[in-house]
VEXDREN-2710 file (C-alpha; in Angstrom, 1 decimal):
% VEXDREN-2710
k/r/px/py/pz
1/MET/144.1/98.7/-11.5
2/LYS/146.8/96.8/-13.4
3/ILE/148.1/95.6/-10.0
4/ARG/144.5/94.5/-9.2
5/SER/144.5/92.6/-12.8
6/ILE/147.4/90.8/-12.8
7/LEU/146.5/89.3/-9.0
8/GLY/143.1/88.2/-10.0
9/ALA/144.0/86.4/-13.0
10/LEU/146.8/84.5/-10.7
11/VAL/144.2/83.4/-8.3
12/ILE/141.9/82.5/-11.3
13/ALA/144.5/80.1/-12.5
14/ALA/145.1/78.7/-9.1
15/LEU/142.0/77.7/-8.5
16/PRO/142.0/74.5/-10.3
17/PHE/144.5/73.0/-8.5
18/THR/142.8/74.0/-5.4
19/SER/141.2/70.5/-4.0
20/VAL/138.2/72.3/-1.6
21/TRP/137.2/74.2/-4.5
22/ALA/135.1/71.3/-6.0
23/GLU/131.7/70.7/-7.7
24/ASN/129.4/72.7/-6.5
25/MET/130.5/76.3/-6.5
26/THR/128.5/78.8/-8.8
27/PRO/130.1/81.0/-10.8
28/GLU/128.7/84.0/-8.3
29/ASP/130.5/81.8/-5.3
30/ILE/133.7/81.7/-7.4
31/LYS/133.8/85.6/-8.1
32/LYS/133.2/86.2/-4.5
33/LEU/136.4/84.2/-3.6
34/VAL/138.2/85.9/-6.5
35/ASP/137.7/89.3/-5.1
36/GLU/138.1/88.8/-1.5
37/ALA/141.7/87.1/-2.2
38/VAL/142.6/89.8/-4.6
39/THR/141.7/92.5/-1.5
40/LYS/143.5/90.4/0.7
41/ARG/146.6/90.6/-1.4
42/LEU/146.2/94.5/-2.4
43/GLN/146.3/95.2/1.6
44/GLU/149.6/92.9/2.0
45/HIS/151.4/95.0/-1.3
46/GLU/150.5/98.1/0.3
47/ARG/151.9/97.6/3.6
48/ARG/154.9/96.2/2.2
49/GLU/155.1/99.3/-0.1
50/GLY/154.5/101.6/2.9
51/ALA/157.4/99.6/4.7
52/MET/159.7/100.3/2.1
53/GLU/159.2/103.8/1.9
54/LYS/159.7/104.4/5.4
55/ARG/162.9/102.4/5.1
56/GLU/164.0/104.8/2.1
57/GLY/162.7/108.0/4.2
58/THR/160.1/109.1/1.9
59/VAL/158.4/111.9/3.5
60/VAL/154.7/111.1/3.2
61/PRO/153.0/114.8/2.0
62/GLN/150.9/116.6/4.5
63/SER/148.0/119.2/3.9
64/GLU/148.9/122.6/4.5
65/PRO/147.5/124.5/7.6
66/GLY/144.4/125.9/6.8
67/ILE/143.4/123.4/3.5
68/GLY/141.4/120.2/3.4
69/PRO/138.7/119.2/5.6
70/LEU/137.7/120.9/8.9
71/PRO/139.6/119.1/11.9
72/GLU/137.6/117.3/14.3
73/VAL/138.4/119.3/17.1
74/GLY/139.4/117.3/20.6
75/LYS/140.2/114.2/18.6
76/GLU/143.6/112.5/19.6
77/ARG/146.8/113.3/17.6
78/ARG/145.8/111.7/13.7
79/THR/149.0/112.4/12.6
80/GLU/153.0/111.6/13.6
81/SER/153.7/115.0/13.2
82/GLN/151.4/118.2/12.7
83/PRO/152.4/120.5/9.8
84/ALA/154.0/123.8/11.5
85/LEU/151.2/126.7/11.4
86/SER/153.1/130.0/10.3
87/PHE/152.5/133.3/8.3
88/GLY/153.0/131.7/5.2
89/SER/150.2/129.5/5.6
90/SER/147.2/129.9/3.2
91/GLY/143.4/129.8/3.7
92/SER/141.0/131.9/5.3
93/GLY/138.1/131.1/7.4
94/ARG/139.9/127.4/8.0
95/LEU/143.0/129.2/9.7
96/VAL/141.3/129.3/13.1
97/TYR/141.4/125.4/13.3
98/ALA/144.5/125.3/12.0
99/LYS/146.0/126.1/15.6
100/PRO/148.4/123.2/16.8
101/PHE/146.2/122.0/19.7
102/VAL/143.1/121.2/17.8
103/SER/144.7/118.1/15.9
104/ALA/147.1/117.2/19.0
105/PRO/145.7/118.2/22.5
106/LYS/148.2/119.3/24.6
107/ALA/146.4/121.2/27.5
108/ILE/144.1/120.3/30.6
109/VAL/141.7/122.6/31.7
110/GLY/140.3/121.9/35.7
111/GLY/140.6/124.6/38.2
112/TYR/138.5/125.0/42.0
113/MET/135.6/126.8/43.1
114/ASP/133.9/127.9/46.5
115/ILE/130.7/129.1/48.0
116/GLN/130.1/130.5/51.5
117/TYR/127.5/131.7/54.3
118/ARG/128.9/134.0/56.8
119/SER/127.0/135.1/59.8
120/GLN/129.2/137.9/61.4
121/ARG/128.0/139.5/64.8
122/LYS/129.5/143.3/63.8
123/GLY/131.4/144.3/60.9
124/SER/134.9/144.2/61.5
125/ILE/138.0/144.2/59.6
126/GLU/138.1/140.8/59.3
127/ASN/135.3/140.2/57.0
128/GLY/135.9/142.9/54.5
129/TYR/136.6/145.9/56.3
130/GLY/133.5/146.8/57.4
131/GLY/131.0/144.8/54.6
132/GLY/127.8/143.1/55.0
133/THR/127.4/140.8/58.3
134/ASN/125.2/138.1/56.9
135/GLY/125.5/136.6/53.6
136/PHE/126.3/134.4/51.0
137/ASP/129.1/134.8/48.6
138/GLN/130.7/133.2/45.6
139/GLN/134.0/134.1/46.6
140/ARG/136.2/132.4/44.1
141/PHE/135.9/130.6/40.6
142/VAL/139.5/129.7/39.4
143/PRO/140.1/127.8/36.2
144/PHE/143.5/126.3/36.0
145/ILE/145.1/125.6/32.2
146/TYR/148.2/123.3/32.4
147/ALA/149.6/122.0/29.2
148/ASP/152.7/119.7/28.4
149/ILE/154.8/121.5/25.3
150/THR/157.2/118.7/25.3
151/GLU/158.7/116.6/27.2
152/HIS/161.2/119.6/28.6
153/VAL/158.8/122.6/28.5
154/LYS/155.3/123.2/30.4
155/PHE/153.1/125.7/30.8
156/ALA/150.8/126.3/33.9
157/SER/147.9/129.0/34.3
158/GLU/145.7/130.0/37.1
159/ILE/142.7/132.6/35.8
160/GLU/141.2/133.7/39.7
161/ILE/137.8/135.5/39.3
162/GLU/136.8/136.6/43.0
163/HIS/133.0/137.6/43.7
164/GLY/132.1/136.9/40.2
165/ILE/128.1/137.7/40.9
166/ARG/129.2/141.4/41.0
167/GLU/129.4/143.0/37.7
168/ASP/131.1/146.4/38.7
169/SER/134.4/146.0/39.8
170/THR/134.3/149.0/42.1
171/GLN/132.7/146.7/44.0
172/GLY/134.8/143.9/44.6
173/THR/134.6/141.8/41.6
174/GLU/138.7/140.6/40.6
175/ILE/139.7/139.2/37.7
176/GLY/143.2/138.4/37.1
177/LEU/146.0/136.3/35.8
178/GLU/147.0/134.6/38.9
179/PHE/149.7/133.1/37.5
180/GLY/150.8/131.9/34.0
181/PHE/154.3/130.7/33.5
182/ILE/156.4/128.8/31.2
183/ASP/158.8/126.1/32.8
184/TYR/161.9/124.8/31.2
185/LEU/163.1/121.4/32.8
186/VAL/166.7/120.6/33.1
187/ASN/167.2/118.3/35.8
188/GLU/165.6/118.2/39.1
189/PRO/168.2/120.7/41.1
190/PHE/167.6/123.2/38.5
191/ASN/165.0/124.3/36.3
192/LEU/163.9/127.6/34.7
193/ARG/160.5/129.6/35.3
194/ALA/159.4/132.7/33.4
195/GLY/156.1/134.5/33.4
196/ILE/153.7/135.9/35.7
197/LEU/155.0/133.9/38.9
198/LEU/153.6/133.0/42.3
199/LEU/155.8/134.2/44.7
200/PRO/157.2/132.1/47.3
201/ILE/157.2/134.3/50.4
202/GLY/155.9/132.2/52.8
203/LYS/154.4/128.7/52.0
204/PHE/150.5/129.8/52.3
205/ASN/151.0/131.9/49.2
206/LEU/151.9/129.1/47.1
207/LEU/149.2/126.3/48.5
208/HIS/146.5/129.1/49.0
209/ASP/143.8/126.8/47.2
210/SER/140.2/126.7/48.9
211/PRO/139.8/122.9/48.9
212/LEU/143.2/122.5/50.4
213/ASN/142.8/124.6/53.8
214/ASP/140.7/123.5/56.4
215/LEU/139.6/127.0/57.6
216/THR/137.4/129.1/55.1
217/ASP/139.3/132.4/55.5
218/ARG/143.0/132.8/54.9
219/PRO/145.2/133.6/58.0
220/LEU/145.5/137.3/59.1
221/VAL/149.3/137.4/58.3
222/SER/148.9/136.0/54.6
223/ARG/146.4/138.7/54.0
224/LEU/148.0/141.8/55.8
225/VAL/151.9/141.3/55.9
226/ILE/152.2/138.9/53.2
227/PRO/149.5/139.7/50.9
228/SER/148.6/136.6/49.4
229/THR/147.7/136.0/46.8
230/VAL/150.7/137.8/45.7
231/SER/152.0/137.4/42.0
232/GLU/154.7/139.2/40.0
233/THR/156.0/139.2/36.2
234/GLY/159.5/138.0/36.2
235/ALA/162.0/135.2/35.7
236/GLY/164.5/133.1/37.6
237/PHE/165.0/129.1/38.7
238/TYR/163.9/126.4/41.0
239/GLY/165.0/122.9/42.1
240/THR/165.6/120.2/44.6
241/PHE/168.7/118.6/46.1
242/TYR/168.8/115.4/48.5
243/PRO/171.7/116.5/51.1
244/GLY/170.9/113.2/53.5
245/ARG/169.7/109.7/52.7
246/THR/166.3/110.9/54.2
247/SER/166.6/114.7/53.4
248/LYS/165.3/116.9/50.9
249/MET/166.0/120.7/49.9
250/ASP/163.5/122.8/47.8
251/TYR/164.6/126.4/46.5
252/GLU/163.2/128.9/44.7
253/LEU/165.0/131.8/43.3
254/TYR/163.4/135.0/41.1
255/VAL/163.8/138.5/40.1
256/THR/160.8/140.2/39.3
257/THR/159.1/143.6/38.5
258/GLY/158.8/144.7/42.4
259/PRO/156.0/146.1/44.8
260/CYS/154.1/149.0/43.4
261/GLY/153.8/151.1/47.2
262/TYR/152.8/154.6/46.1
263/ASP/149.8/156.2/44.3
264/THR/150.7/158.3/41.6
265/ASN/150.9/161.9/43.6
266/GLY/153.0/160.1/46.2
267/THR/150.5/158.8/48.7
268/PRO/151.3/155.4/50.3
269/ARG/149.8/152.4/49.6
270/VAL/150.9/150.5/52.6
271/ASN/148.7/151.8/55.6
272/GLU/147.2/150.4/58.4
273/GLN/144.1/148.8/57.1
274/ASP/145.2/146.9/54.1
275/GLY/148.6/146.2/55.4
276/THR/150.8/145.8/52.0
277/ARG/147.6/144.3/49.8
278/GLY/147.9/147.5/47.7
279/SER/151.6/147.1/46.9
280/ARG/150.6/144.2/44.7
281/GLN/151.6/144.6/41.2
282/ARG/147.8/143.8/40.0
283/LYS/146.7/147.0/42.3
284/CYS/149.4/149.4/40.3
285/PRO/147.8/152.6/39.7
286/SER/149.8/152.4/36.6
287/ASP/147.8/152.5/33.1
288/ASP/149.8/149.4/31.9
289/GLY/150.4/147.7/35.3
290/LEU/154.0/147.7/34.3
291/ASP/156.9/148.8/36.4
292/ILE/156.8/152.0/38.2
293/ASN/160.5/152.8/38.7
294/ASN/162.5/150.7/36.6
295/GLY/163.5/148.6/39.6
296/LYS/163.3/145.2/40.2
297/ALA/162.6/143.0/43.4
298/VAL/164.6/139.7/44.3
299/VAL/162.4/137.1/46.0
300/GLY/163.3/133.2/47.3
301/ARG/162.5/130.5/49.3
302/VAL/164.1/127.8/50.6
303/ALA/162.3/124.6/52.0
304/PHE/164.7/121.7/54.2
305/SER/162.6/118.5/55.2
306/PRO/165.3/116.3/57.1
307/MET/162.5/113.6/57.1
308/LEU/159.1/112.7/55.8
309/GLY/156.6/114.5/57.4
310/VAL/158.5/117.8/58.6
311/GLU/159.2/120.7/56.6
312/VAL/161.1/124.4/57.7
313/ALA/161.4/126.7/55.3
314/GLY/162.6/130.6/55.1
315/SER/161.7/133.2/52.6
316/SER/162.6/136.7/51.4
317/TYR/161.7/139.3/49.0
318/TYR/163.3/142.9/48.9
319/GLY/162.3/145.9/46.2
320/ASN/161.9/149.6/45.5
321/SER/158.4/150.1/46.2
322/SER/158.4/154.0/45.2
323/ILE/158.3/155.7/42.2
324/ASN/161.2/157.3/39.8
325/GLY/163.5/159.4/41.7
326/ASN/162.8/157.9/44.9
327/TYR/164.2/154.6/46.9
328/ASN/161.6/153.6/49.7
329/PRO/162.2/149.7/49.7
330/LEU/159.7/147.1/50.5
331/SER/160.7/143.9/52.7
332/ILE/159.0/140.9/53.7
333/THR/160.6/138.3/55.8
334/ALA/159.0/134.8/56.3
335/ILE/159.4/131.5/58.1
336/ASP/156.9/129.0/57.7
337/TRP/156.7/125.2/58.8
338/THR/154.8/122.0/58.6
339/LEU/154.9/118.8/61.2
340/GLN/152.9/115.9/60.4
341/ARG/152.7/112.8/62.8
342/GLY/149.6/110.1/62.3
343/PRO/146.5/112.1/62.1
344/PHE/147.8/114.8/63.7
345/GLU/149.4/118.0/61.9
346/VAL/150.5/121.5/63.2
347/ILE/151.3/124.3/60.6
348/GLY/151.7/127.8/60.7
349/GLU/153.7/131.1/59.7
350/ALA/155.3/134.3/60.7
351/ALA/156.2/137.0/58.7
352/TRP/157.5/140.6/59.2
353/ALA/157.3/143.6/56.9
354/TYR/159.1/147.0/56.4
355/ALA/158.4/149.7/54.3
356/ARG/161.2/152.1/54.4
357/GLY/160.7/155.8/54.6
358/ASN/156.4/155.0/54.1
359/SER/155.7/157.5/56.8
360/ARG/157.8/160.7/55.5
361/ALA/156.9/162.4/52.1
362/ILE/158.8/161.0/48.9
363/HIS/160.4/164.0/46.5
364/THR/157.8/164.0/44.0
365/ASN/154.9/164.0/45.9
366/THR/151.9/166.2/45.0
367/ILE/150.2/166.3/48.3
368/ALA/151.3/169.3/49.5
369/PHE/153.7/167.8/51.5
370/SER/157.9/169.1/51.8
371/PRO/160.2/166.0/50.8
372/GLY/161.2/164.0/54.1
373/SER/158.6/165.8/56.4
374/LEU/156.2/163.8/58.1
375/LEU/153.1/162.4/56.8
376/THR/150.7/163.3/59.4
377/GLY/146.7/163.4/58.3
378/ILE/146.8/160.1/55.8
379/GLY/143.8/157.9/56.5
380/GLY/144.6/154.3/58.0
381/ASN/142.6/151.9/60.5
382/SER/142.6/154.6/63.0
383/GLY/141.4/157.4/61.0
384/ILE/143.5/160.2/60.5
385/GLY/147.7/159.5/61.3
386/ILE/150.8/158.5/60.2
387/PRO/151.3/155.6/57.7
388/PRO/153.2/152.9/59.2
389/GLN/156.5/151.5/58.1
390/ARG/156.7/148.2/60.3
391/MET/154.4/145.6/60.6
392/ASN/154.4/141.8/61.7
393/GLY/152.0/139.1/62.5
394/PHE/151.9/135.0/62.8
395/TYR/149.6/132.2/62.9
396/ILE/149.4/128.4/64.2
397/GLN/147.0/125.7/63.4
398/GLY/146.6/122.4/64.7
399/ASN/144.3/119.7/62.7
400/TYR/143.3/116.3/64.0
401/HIS/142.1/113.5/60.9
402/PHE/139.7/111.2/62.2
403/MET/136.7/108.9/60.9
404/PRO/134.3/107.3/63.2
405/ALA/134.4/103.9/62.9
406/PHE/130.2/103.7/63.2
407/LEU/129.8/106.1/59.9
408/THR/131.9/103.8/58.2
409/LYS/129.7/100.7/59.1
410/LEU/126.5/102.9/58.3
411/SER/127.4/104.1/55.0
412/PRO/130.6/102.8/53.4
413/LYS/130.2/104.7/50.2
414/ARG/129.6/108.3/51.7
415/PHE/132.1/107.5/54.7
416/GLY/135.1/104.9/53.2
417/GLU/138.5/105.2/52.2
418/GLY/139.5/108.5/50.9
419/SER/136.9/110.3/53.7
420/THR/137.9/111.8/56.3
421/PHE/136.9/114.8/59.6
422/THR/139.4/117.2/60.2
423/ALA/139.0/119.3/64.0
424/VAL/140.9/122.4/63.5
425/ILE/142.1/125.4/65.9
426/ARG/144.2/128.2/64.8
427/TYR/145.2/131.2/66.5
428/ASP/145.8/134.2/64.2
429/LYS/147.9/137.8/65.5
430/VAL/148.8/140.6/63.5
431/ASN/149.8/144.3/64.0
432/THR/149.8/146.4/60.9
433/ASN/151.2/149.6/63.2
434/LEU/154.0/148.5/65.3
435/ASP/155.5/152.4/64.6
436/ASN/151.9/154.1/65.9
437/SER/150.5/151.0/68.2
438/ASN/150.3/152.0/72.1
439/GLY/150.7/148.5/73.5
440/THR/147.3/146.6/72.9
441/GLY/145.5/149.6/71.9
442/GLY/146.7/150.2/68.3
443/PHE/144.2/149.6/65.7
444/GLY/146.5/147.5/63.6
445/ASN/146.9/145.3/65.9
446/LEU/144.2/142.4/65.5
447/GLU/143.8/138.7/67.2
448/GLN/141.7/136.1/65.8
449/ILE/140.9/132.3/67.3
450/SER/139.2/130.1/65.0
451/VAL/137.8/126.3/65.6
452/ALA/136.3/124.1/62.9
453/LEU/134.9/121.1/61.7
454/ASN/135.3/119.5/58.1
455/TYR/134.0/116.9/55.9
456/ARG/136.0/115.6/53.3
457/PRO/134.2/113.2/50.9
458/LEU/137.7/112.5/49.2
459/GLU/140.8/115.1/49.4
460/ASP/140.1/117.2/46.7
461/MET/136.5/118.4/48.2
462/VAL/135.4/119.5/51.8
463/PHE/132.6/120.7/53.3
464/LYS/133.6/123.3/56.3
465/MET/131.9/124.8/59.3
466/SER/133.7/127.3/61.4
467/TYR/133.7/129.4/64.2
468/GLN/135.3/132.5/64.7
469/TYR/136.4/134.7/67.7
470/GLN/137.9/138.1/67.5
471/PRO/139.1/139.5/71.3
472/MET/140.9/142.1/69.1
473/ALA/139.1/143.3/66.3
474/PHE/138.4/146.9/65.0
475/ASN/135.1/148.3/62.8
476/PRO/136.3/150.9/60.3
477/ASN/132.9/152.4/59.8
478/THR/132.9/153.5/63.5
479/SER/136.9/153.8/64.3
480/GLN/136.3/152.0/67.0
481/ARG/138.0/148.6/68.8
482/ILE/135.6/145.7/69.3
483/HIS/135.2/142.2/69.9
484/ASP/133.5/140.1/67.3
485/SER/132.5/136.8/66.3
486/ALA/131.3/134.6/63.2
487/LEU/129.8/131.7/62.2
488/VAL/131.0/130.6/58.8
489/LEU/130.2/127.7/56.6
490/SER/131.6/127.1/53.1
491/ALA/132.3/124.3/50.5
492/ALA/135.2/123.9/47.7
493/THR/136.2/121.7/45.5
494/TYR/138.6/121.1/42.6
495/PHE/137.1/120.1/39.0
END
């Protein structure tokens, strides 16, 4: 108030010396003019005072978390630094709004979803182990949450909801954290990562999103030999090197919880029907989902790209899959390749799995087998049999991207820049029981040929139409070797 009075007196004293303020000004005009001049001077004074406080290091007091008016959730950062939330913060009902990301948002929410229609001629292993042969399915709804905590600390997560329309989890509904980890970035050749990790076994397990792939169904080898998607809790590091002018090398190396290859009674979870899928940590019969043997697994992948459009990679996984007191390691080795030239693309993957000792009883089993004896009479694809130790498989896929010129002329908005058609052909071959197969007669020996035509309005969204033919299939409901085929229509998009 004192400063305002002084400034007002100075402005009034200066009025007689200003020629433009001549005769015709009323007292109201003079008062309005004085008020405007005083306000302007006060603003200049406050700016000078603020600048001086900043230079002198004066700290502007901030409100304590949980105190003051409720924040506007989702607005941009309002202060240069957010007061830290701690156990010593006071407040009650307002404390739920005192989280740091409310006033300083960091996270980005996105994800993908897909929906499909399948008409399968018979019920075979390829369509869910003898499930329905005709119907719709909302197969996946997958939210992502990503965040930049600092310049060097990143967070990433994926929550997967499979067959979400089904309320009962015993009917196939799966809800889980596909991955959720924290990265500490050091430099390009070396960075740290810890959390629930997407294991780098082959390339498909890392890039399995429905909108990315040009066929609705995942490759057989990536479902049965490499149990995509497979993730485990652990820690490790990753990075990128540039050994030549045009070449690049990427690597990942982690130590993780390890496989869960046995039920608590000693029954193997690696079998002919499901391959290695039952050994994933998410399927572990342990109540807490933790390590069943206090052992750890090591997994790594090295990818070399000699030039743009060419990549070849090798990966390996090794860890004890048995419960305490036994050592029955599961190892998976894979190679993958990507070749791109113009509109053509050739991709593929091959994998070999070895569950050592899987066909014999472990020492702590309670299923009436003497330790080390052959496990006869254990269910598999072919009914009562012996659990397999070895399995392998591969797929090779060719893609051709094109856009007919007449469609672009017909509707540039729908078939213009960024949209494309893709013609696809893929051959799948897998054998989940190399120990017991008799030539091509083994029920774990599966084969599939897929042809498809896709339309992408933009790269992040795709409509798919495919026909599958299985010359070597198996119906677990009837325990018979069959031929099968299917028409599959689907749509998938990021959001």
